[in-house]
N, C-alpha and C positions, 0 to 999 in steps of 0.2 A: 504494499500500499504506499506508494511514495508520496513524500509530502514535502513541502516548500513553503517559504516565507515570501511574500511582495507587501509591501507596505505592511497594513496594519492586518492584512489577510493571512492565516494560515491555511494552505490549499492540500487537500488530502483527495486523491484519486480514490474511488470506490470501485471495487469490483464485485458486479451484482447478479453475475451469472453467464452463461453462453448460450447461443443457438447456431444452427447451421443454415447457411444460405445459399442457392444455387451459385456456384464459381463464375459460370457464364454472365449471369446477372449482375454479380458484384464488378466483372471487368468489361462490360460491354465489348467493344471491339476487339479487346487484347486478345491475342492468341493464348490457349491454355497451357502451350509449354512455356510462356513467359511469365504465367501468374501462379501456374501449378507448383514449381518449384518451392516458393514461400510459403503457398497455402494448399497443401495436398488436400485433394477433394475425397469424401467418404464415395461407396457405392451409389450414392444416388448426386453425386456430381457437387454435393454443397460441401462449402467450406466454414470451418468453426470462426464464431464471431464474438468478441467480447461486448458487453453491454456495461461499459466504464461510465460511471457517473464521475461528478466533482461536488466535494462539499468545499466551501469558503465560511470560515468562522474568523469575526475580529472579536469575539467575546460579547458581542452584543446581540447581531445578524448572524444566523446560520443559514446560509443560502445554499441550496441543492440546486444543480444543473442535471437534468434530465434523472429519470427514475427507473430504468429500465423495464422489464416485461411483468413482473409482478408475479402473483402465485394463482391468478385465476383463470388461465387460460384453459379452454376445453382439451381433453384427450386428442382429441383428433388434430387441433392446430400443435400440441406438443410433440405429436408425430411428425407432422410435416415438416416443422422448423426443428425436430431434435433439439428441442428446449432443455438445456442442462441446468437443474434449479439446486445443484449442492450449495452454491453461493446466493444469498439473499441481499437486497438493498438495508434490512434490517439488520443482519448480520455485520454487513460493512459498517454501517453507521456506529453501531455499539463497538466496532473496533476501533473506529476513529471518536470514541468517547463521547457520543451524541445518540440519543434516543428519539424516536420518531416525533416524540411530541417537542422534542427542542427545534426543531427545524422550524425557522421563521418563515422562509420563502422559497418557492420552487420556479425555477425557469425552464420552461419544456420548450425546447429548441424547434420542434415541431410535434406534432400529434400523431405521427405515424406509431404503430404498437409497441415497436422495440424500444422507443423511446418515453413512450406515457402511458404504456399500459400501467405500469407500477403504480400510477397517481392515485387510483382508486381499489377498495379492497369489499370482499365481501362481508355484510355483518346481519348474521341473519337471512332474511331474504331481500336484501337491499345492499345496493353499491352505497360507498361512502368515501369521502378522501382518507386517504392512505395515512396521510402526515395531517393530524387533525388541526392543528395550530398554524397552518402555514398558508400564505396567500401564494396562489398558482400564477403565473403570469406566463403568457402566450401572446404572439403577434396575432391581431386582427385579423389581417390576411389570411394567415393559417387556419384558425379558427373558423372563418368563412370558407376556406377551401375544405376543410374536413366535415363540415357540414352539408356541404353539396359537393362531393367529390367526384372528379372525373371517373372513366370507366378502367381506367389503368389504377387509378390508386384507391379505389373504393375498398379492396380488402384490408389495405392498411391504415385507414381511418375507421375506426370502431367507436361509436358514440358512447359504449359503455366507460370506455376511458377518460372521457371528460364531461359528457353532459352530468354526470353525477355531481361533478366540481361546480358548475354553474347553478345547478339546483341549489346547492348547498351556499350559496353567495360566497364561494370560496377565488372563483376564476375571475381574473383580470386578463383582458383584453386589450391591447394599445398597439401602435405604431412607434412607440418612442424608442430611439436611438441615444437618449443623454445617458445622464448617470445616476442609476436608481441609487447605488450604494457609492461610497467614496473608492475610487480608482477601477468601478466598473462600470464598463460600457457595452453598449449593444450593436451589433453589425447585421446587415440585411443581407441575405443571400437567397436567389430565387431559383437557380437552377436544378436542384434536385427536387424541390417542390413550392411552389408559391407560399412564400410567408416563411420561410426557415429563419430563425433567429441564432446567432453565434454570439460569443461572448469574450470580451478582452478584460483581462484583470492586469492593471499595469502601474509603476511608478515612474519616476524620470527614469530610472535606471535598471528595468526589469519588469518584464513581462511575460503573460500566458495566454493563448488563445484557445480557447474551446471551439472544435470547430465542426463538431457533429458529422454529418454526412456528407460536408463539403471534401474533406481527406478522410474518409472512413478507417483506412489501414494505413501501416508504412508504405507499402506498395503504391498507395494512391496520392504520394510526393509528387510523381510523374505526371507532367500536365496532361498528355493523352488519357492518362488511365483513368478513364471516367465511367461509372456505374451505367449499367443499361437500366438500372431502376431511376434516373434522372430523367426528369421530365424535359430538361433543355440541355443538351450537353455543352454547346458552344458556350453557354452562358456559365456553367459550371466550370470550365476551362477559363474563362476569364477573370472569374471570382477568384478561383485557386492561386492564378496567379498572382493576382493583386496582393490577397493576403500573403502569399509565401515571400515576395519582394518586401513586402512591409516586415513581415517578421523575422527574415533574415539581415535586415538591416539592424533592426531592435537586438539581435542575437536572442529573441523570443522562444520560449519554450510552446511545443504545440501538443494538446492534449488529444491523443488519439481514441476515440469513442470505441471503435470496433476491434482495434487491433488485438488478438489474443494474447500477444507476447510482449509488445511493447505500449507501454503508460505514457511516457512522455518523449520527445523529441524534438531538436534543433534543426531548422532547415538550414540550407545553404545553396547560393546559387552553383550550378554546375554547368558551363556552356549557357546553352540556351534554356535550360531546364532546372530542376533542383533537385537536392539529393539531403540526406541528414548527416550532421556534422558530429551529431551525439545522439544516445539514445539510453532510455532508462526504462529496465524491464519492469513488468507488474510485479514481479515480486521483490522490487526492492524497498527498502525501508524508508531511504532519504534519498533526495535529490543533491548532486555537487553543489557546492556553495560558489556558484559564479554568477556573474550578472551577464 
């Protein structure tokens, strides 16, 4: 569980479980021999992916970015996506010294089930917010998208993951890109799905980007490595290049939500593309103290 300090924030990466998605869909037009070396597929051509969240703690606010898949998935979908539930959000929070009721805010980068299903849980015969005292923040454009999804994304936007939040009065939808908390800003990204929100945590001499599905794994640092799941591949490529150029200048960390092995990495320009200058594995306890 790598942790690092940026300004007033202590940042903890949280391992909340794994799922397996089709490798061809994860890498789009990239030939299988190129991606399968780093991401070996199973007999159904699925590759193992993390559902890594990020906890920000300044002693007053405990802000959680994304919430994983939760525990209410039906057995049929658990099989289709080969969901591994040995790790949980509650267990990861506990390891970071935080109880579910301690979380003050949740930033949902977007409402696809692998990012947002853990937002609600079953209590008796109803669905309730899984983090009972938290305010859940999402972009209005993504909420609108989730409520009227296109046919390609319909299976990924499940009302049971967000409508109970709205019914409980816990969901806040906005288009803000300002600073909701000191040192924290939002970045909009539209190529993967309309209304995706990324998060930057920074001071004058250190920065980290939580990039959600803009750069899902370590292999997606290459500009042409774009998911078949993306709604607009050209937009994704442009958004990725702009973010990586900025992060490389800042020598910033990137938090990789879906890579099963690498939790954090620093990008560096390599010719006309990008690579990683430094990596921190998911099992590490601390991050090197470098700005």
